[in-house]
N, C-alpha and C positions, 0 to 999 in steps of 0.2 A: 649553583649552579639549580636550575629547574628542570623537572622532567619529569616521565613517565615509567616507572618500573612497576610492572605487573605483579613481581611476587618479594624477590629478597635483597634487599642491598648490604653490601659490606666494605672495609675498607682497611689496607693496610694490614701489617703484620709484627712480631716481633723483631724482624728482619729490616724490612721496607717500610717505616713507619710513614703517614700522611700527614702533612703540614695544617693549617687549618684547613675546615671543611664545613660547608654549607651546601645542604643539599635539602631541594623542598620538591616533594613530590603531589601530583594533583590529585593523587589518590591512595587508597589504605595501603601501607609498606610494612615489611618487618624486616626490623633489622638481626640477621643470622648467619648463616653459611654460605658463599655463594662459589661455585666450582664450575671452571669450564675448563677446555683445551689449555688455554693461556692465561689462565687469573684461577686464583684460589685464597678466599680471606674468610676469615670467622669473626663475626662482631667488627670493631673498631679498634684501631690501634693508631693512635696521633700524637704529634708532638703539640699540636695547637688546638683552637677552639673547634667544639663539636658542635655544629647544630644542624639536627635533622627533623623535619618537620613534615605534614602534611597538611594540604589546602582543606582537605575533608575527607574523612578516613579516619579508621584505627589506626595505631603507631604501635605495631607489636617488638616487645626487645624480648628475644629468646637467649641472645650471646651477649658477653663482655663487652664495655665501653673501658677502652683505657687512655688518655692522656697524660701529659706530665704537665699542661699546661695549668698555671695556678691565678688563675683571672676571674674576676665575678661571672664571667661566661664561658667558662671551659667547657661546660656538656649543657646542652641546651636541647631538649626532644619536647616537641609540641605537636599535638594532633589535633587539627582539626583547626588552622589558621585561621580559615576564612570566616569561620564562625564566630558570634557576637558574644561577648562577655554576658553571664547569666543564662547561656542556653546550654543545657545539659547536651544536647547532641550534636552530632556534627564531627565526630571522634573524639576515643579514648586511647590510653596509654594502655594495656594490655602486655603483662610479665607472665613469663614462662620460665622455668628453669631452677632456681632463679638465676638470673645474672649478676654479675658484680660490675659497678661502675667505679672507677678511681679516679683521680685528677691531682694534678699537684698539689703541695701543702696552700692551703690559703684559695682554694679553686673551690666555685661554685655550682653545683648539679640542681638543674633544674628540670622536672615531669611535669609537663600539662598537658591536661586533656577536659573532657567535658562533666561527667558524673563521676562520683563517688563508688555508685553500683555498679557502672558500666565499667571502670577501672580495674579489671580482673586482676590480683595479685598485687597491684601497688599499695594497698594500705601493709602490708606484710612486708614488702619490700623495705618502704621508709621506716616500720616499726609504728604500730597502733600506740597512740597515749605518748608518742615521742615531742607533739608540738610541732613538728615540723610541716604541717598540713597548711594551706591558704586555699581561701575560697573568694569565690565571684570576681576572680581576676584573669587576665591573660598577658600575654605578650605587649601589649599596650595600655593594658589597664591595672593598675596596681591598687588594689582594696583592701590593703594589710598596712600596718606598721611596723611590725617586728621585723626587722631585718634576718633574712635566709641565712642558714647555717653553713658556715663552710666543710670542706672533705666529705658532706654526707649529702644522704638525697633527699630534697623537698620538692614534697608535691601541690601543683598548684592547678586548682579545679574552676572551669566556668561557672561552674552550679554555683546557686547561691543556698544553701541548704539552711535548714531549720534544728530548733532544739527544743524538747518540750522540758517546761522548768515548772517544779511545784513549788510555785508562791504563796506564804502563807497556807498551805494545803487546799489552794486552789491551781488547776494545771493553765498553763500559757502555753502558748506557744508564740515562738518570735520568730524572725527571719534575721539573717548574717546582714549585718548593718545597722539594724533597729535599734534604738534606747530601751533600756527597762527602766517599768518602775520600781519606784527602792523600796520593795518589798525584800523581804528574807528570801532564801530559797531552803529548800531541805533535800533535794534530789534533781538529777539533772540526765538528760539521754541526748547523747550526742553525736557525731559519724566520727570515726575514725580513731576514738578513743581520746576525744577530746571533752573531756565530762567537765571539765574546769571550763566550760562555757568556751572554749579557745577559739577566738577569732567574730563571737556572736555579738552585736551589738556594742555600745558605747563603755561611757565611765560612769558609774552610778558612784556618788560619794561618800566616802566612809566604808568602802569596800577594798576587797583585795585584789589587784589583778590575775590573771589569766596567764597560760604560760604564751601567748599567742600578742599578749600585752595589751588585748583591743577592748577588754571589758573588766567590772569591778562587780562584784556580788558582795552582800554579805550573806551570814549563813546563819542559818534558822537553826 
């Protein structure tokens, strides 16, 4: 279903769960509480896959999403689908509450948006330092190699962030996806608690893998 909702979207409840749900909104959207004389729902309660996306604009999540679906597409929220990978603008995931997202055993949860800084509440919801953040990717482009974790929330950003690394006491700035020189490092700053260079660059020989399995570095 594609439509234009000017405010809030909700579907199903504990008594009447919806099946597979696919809704694409042209502008910003909130998954929250909807009440009318003939309909009332809070969040999304489903037995099938849940896909909610905006073509452009933020996607705010203020209420719970629950499904018993246990597939790789169990829950998929996507803010700014029409925006190209690598672009930070166009729409972010905004978290308030915080809500809970639950799926069937083995199901995958994807929350996709533009920038790290613009996605308010998302780092806390996923868990800083958990290694469940991916970058420079969207619904059609996957620029990461480590599989997403099941039964927990995974955040995927269009942004291609940088990390500052102190190689041999000389600061270097690297971009997600770049190769690193074979220096040792003594300290690293990165987004989302990815201090092990999670998701940055490629493989350096004789080094150790980061949590996202996309870079190795020697320690100084």
